[in-house]
C-alpha angles and dihedrals in degrees: 000000000000119000103254122220133169122251091273095048093264113145114258093250090063096053089091088065092063109080122229086238086076091057119094118216122200142138117286109268139206092259097051099091095093091046089052092051091048089051086070087075089064095049125089123219087254093054092049091048095048092048100042098028091230140075107268126156093213141014103292118254089229090060092049089050091052090053092047087057097053114143093195091231112058091016119035137161136190123205134201115217131190117187089344095306124114113244099165144014136188123185142173135205117201116236104236092201089055106025094187090063132069135186112244127207130174132193122184125180111251097247089057100046116117093021099099096261095121092049091051092049091050092047092054092044091049091056091054092045093052091051087056095052099263111142099181147011128228117209132186116205124185109237093240089063097087092158092060092047090051091048091052091048089051094049096039107026093180095051115114120185129228108223123216137148095000095309137097115226116207130197105206116188123212137264098050112247114258113274 
């Protein structure tokens, strides 16, 4: 496993000492490709597997290309930055067969997992999605990703997954329930 450090070189165990108020949240931008690639250094093999459902040593180039082609309407992403480095990302892709629905995916650097960063990213992304007529997210979570399933249960207490082919499929209505 890679040695995990925060964006400023701080060991992962110290990331809890840096408050979320120091993190900047904004839409993914045209210059974020290099930040995304560097974020791979803060992701374990397990995190990459549970996000991309395959063994990959880094964030896949195809994923980076998808983000570079965002139209900020049907495809949108929010990033979390600390000292100019990406530590988290949430994005959606509208379902063209059901335009009021969008597929949601979240990726948070290992040192920042379980600190509320993913929930904050999803909350900001949900506001943008609602403004664009999206009334709910769909999310597929590999069954080994217990942390993500717990995070979904915390954010959407009434959500119950449908399980198929080693993944849990969630129907997540918007707006997010009150915390």
